VOBA-1610 file (N, C-alpha, C; in pm, whole numbers, padded with zeros to 5 digits, always signed):
BEGIN
Unk+02125-05549-03583Unk+02050-05443-03519Unk+02133-05314-03530Unk+02069-05204-03568Unk+02141-05078-03584Unk+02174-05017-03448Unk+02269-04925-03449Unk+02306-04856-03325Unk+02188-04781-03266Unk+02105-04724-03352Unk+01988-04651-03304Unk+01892-04745-03230Unk+01869-04862-03287Unk+01782-04961-03222Unk+01843-05007-03090Unk+01975-05028-03089Unk+02042-05071-02966Unk+02034-04961-02859Unk+02049-04835-02900Unk+02039-04724-02803Unk+01899-04719-02741Unk+01799-04739-02824Unk+01661-04739-02774Unk+01642-04854-02675Unk+01693-04971-02711Unk+01683-05088-02624Unk+01760-05063-02493Unk+01878-05003-02502Unk+01960-04976-02384Unk+01889-04879-02290Unk+01823-04780-02347Unk+01753-04680-02265Unk+01644-04746-02180Unk+01579-04846-02236Unk+01467-04911-02167Unk+01511-05022-02072Unk+01639-05060-02078Unk+01690-05168-01993Unk+01693-05129-01846Unk+01669-05227-01761Unk+01691-05209-01618Unk+01834-05248-01585Unk+01890-05184-01482Unk+02023-05221-01434Unk+02014-05361-01373Unk+02104-05451-01416Unk+02103-05587-01362Unk+02234-05622-01293Unk+02336-05535-01304Unk+02463-05556-01235Unk+02500-05427-01165Unk+02531-05436-01035Unk+02574-05321-00958Unk+02716-05343-00911Unk+02802-05244-00935Unk+02940-05251-00889Unk+02949-05164-00764Unk+02982-05230-00650Unk+02990-05160-00523Unk+03130-05163-00467Unk+03137-05169-00333Unk+03269-05162-00268Unk+03357-05282-00299Unk+03300-05392-00349Unk+03379-05508-00389Unk+03457-05483-00517Unk+03422-05376-00588Unk+03492-05340-00710Unk+03449-05423-00830Unk+03515-05398-00941Unk+03474-05464-01065Unk+03508-05613-01068Unk+03613-05653-00995Unk+03649-05796-00993Unk+03534-05881-00941Unk+03452-05824-00852Unk+03342-05899-00792Unk+03228-05926-00890Unk+03224-05854-01004Unk+03111-05870-01096Unk+03151-05925-01233Unk+03278-05956-01253Unk+03325-06003-01384Unk+03247-06126-01430Unk+03238-06228-01345Unk+03169-06352-01384Unk+03021-06327-01409Unk+02959-06244-01324Unk+02816-06215-01340Unk+02790-06146-01474Unk+02872-06048-01508Unk+02852-05978-01635Unk+02874-06073-01752Unk+02976-06156-01746Unk+02999-06254-01854Unk+02877-06343-01872Unk+02823-06393-01760Unk+02706-06481-01767Unk+02587-06410-01831Unk+02563-06285-01788Unk+02447-06212-01841Unk+02464-06178-01988Unk+02586-06151-02031Unk+02609-06118-02172Unk+02586-06238-02263Unk+02600-06360-02210Unk+02575-06477-02292Unk+02428-06492-02327Unk+02340-06441-02242Unk+02198-06457-02266Unk+02126-06332-02311Unk+02198-06219-02319Unk+02134-06092-02353Unk+02219-06014-02453Unk+02151-05935-02537Unk+02223-05849-02631Unk+02296-05739-02557Unk+02229-05681-02458Unk+02285-05568-02383Unk+02267-05592-02233Unk+02362-05543-02154Unk+02352-05550-02008Unk+02390-05414-01953Unk+02306-05363-01862Unk+02329-05232-01802Unk+02391-05251-01664Unk+02500-05177-01639Unk+02577-05187-01515Unk+02581-05051-01448Unk+02552-05047-01319Unk+02557-04923-01241Unk+02680-04927-01152Unk+02759-04819-01155Unk+02878-04806-01072Unk+02843-04718-00953Unk+02834-04780-00835Unk+02798-04706-00714Unk+02917-04624-00665Unk+02891-04524-00584Unk+02995-04434-00533Unk+03108-04511-00465Unk+03075-04615-00391Unk+03175-04694-00319Unk+03275-04759-00414Unk+03233-04790-00536Unk+03322-04853-00634Unk+03411-04751-00702Unk+03359-04631-00718Unk+03430-04531-00797Unk+03551-04473-00724Unk+03536-04443-00595Unk+03647-04382-00524Unk+03696-04261-00600Unk+03823-04258-00638Unk+03877-04147-00714Unk+03884-04173-00863Unk+03822-04282-00907Unk+03828-04322-01047Unk+03699-04282-01117Unk+03710-04244-01243Unk+03590-04206-01318Unk+03512-04331-01359Unk+03384-04312-01382Unk+03299-04421-01429Unk+03351-04474-01562Unk+03395-04383-01649Unk+03444-04425-01781Unk+03564-04518-01768Unk+03658-04483-01677Unk+03776-04568-01658Unk+03738-04706-01607Unk+03649-04709-01507Unk+03605-04838-01452Unk+03530-04919-01558Unk+03446-04852-01636Unk+03368-04920-01739Unk+03459-04982-01844Unk+03563-04909-01883Unk+03657-04962-01983Unk+03736-05080-01926Unk+03774-05070-01800Unk+03848-05180-01737Unk+03762-05305-01727Unk+03634-05287-01691Unk+03543-05401-01683Unk+03521-05462-01821Unk+03514-05380-01924Unk+03499-05432-02061Unk+03619-05518-02097Unk+03739-05473-02060Unk+03860-05551-02089Unk+03857-05685-02016Unk+03816-05684-01890Unk+03816-05806-01809Unk+03713-05908-01857Unk+03608-05862-01921Unk+03500-05952-01964Unk+03501-05977-02115Unk+03595-05915-02186Unk+03598-05923-02333Unk+03466-05878-02394Unk+03406-05776-02332Unk+03279-05723-02380Unk+03304-05591-02453Unk+03207-05550-02534Unk+03213-05418-02597Unk+03141-05320-02507Unk+03209-05211-02474Unk+03145-05103-02398Unk+03064-05023-02497Unk+02932-05032-02488Unk+02843-04970-02585Unk+02817-04823-02553Unk+02796-04791-02424Unk+02760-04654-02388Unk+02788-04631-02240Unk+02827-04509-02205Unk+02841-04468-02065Unk+02766-04337-02048Unk+02675-04335-01951Unk+02602-04212-01919Unk+02593-04201-01768Unk+02645-04092-01715Unk+02645-04075-01571Unk+02727-04185-01506Unk+02666-04258-01415Unk+02734-04367-01345Unk+02690-04504-01394Unk+02636-04507-01516Unk+02584-04631-01573Unk+02650-04660-01707Unk+02682-04787-01729Unk+02743-04830-01855Unk+02659-04941-01915Unk+02662-04950-02048Unk+02591-05056-02118Unk+02694-05134-02199Unk+02689-05266-02183Unk+02781-05357-02251Unk+02707-05445-02349Unk+02782-05490-02451Unk+02725-05590-02543Unk+02831-05688-02583
//
């Protein structure tokens, strides 16, 4: 699938993982599980999770913890594959 097709698919995706005050450690297993059954998974980083950290930093850290590819970050939302 081309990047353009994946971007279109990502745009239409609903958020299925929310990172809140529990932080990214609380969603590692959930994201891993969802990535096994889906090409892309959209994750929303709530204000409580961000604190003084940028969404990009949190998104990259979560990608490392799940061995996922960080496909896109827009606003407070990241897409993994």
